N, C-alpha and C positions, 0 to 999 in steps of 0.2 A: 241617343247618339248624336242626333242633329244639334241639340242644344249644346252638348259637350264640345262638338267640333266647332261650333260658333264661338264659344268661350275661348277655346284654344286658338282660333284664328285671331280673336281680338287681342289676346295676350301675346300672340306671336309677334306683334308689332313692338312689344317692349324689348329693349336691348338686352336686359337681363335674361328674359325668356329665350331670346335668340341664342345667347351664350349657353343657356342650359341645353338647348337642342343640340348645339355643336358638341357640348361636353358628352351628351348621351351618345352621339354618333361617332365622334372622334376624340378620344381622350388626349392624344398628343396635341391636336390643334387647340383644344380647350386649355391645356397647360400653357401653351405659348401665349394664348390670349390673356390668361390669368396673370402671367408674368408681365406682359406689356401693361395691363391695367394697373398692376401693383406699382410699376415704375412711374406711370403717369400720376397715380394718386399720391405717391411719395413726393414727386416733383411739385405737384400743386400744393401740397401741405408745406413743403419747404419754401415755395415761392411766396405763400401767404404767411410771413413770419409773425404776423399779429394774431394768428389763429390760436385759440385756447388749447388746441390739440398739440401744438408745438412745445 
């Protein structure tokens, strides 16, 4: 359990894992975060018009 907790603490510093923890604890908050992230990603992709994804 100690090693597992250490790994969890290490990955807890990763933004995606923090988002996962929020999603597990509060679905509504996670949904709002997902919407905001989606808007930011769409804005960045639109801002970089030279991107192959566009």
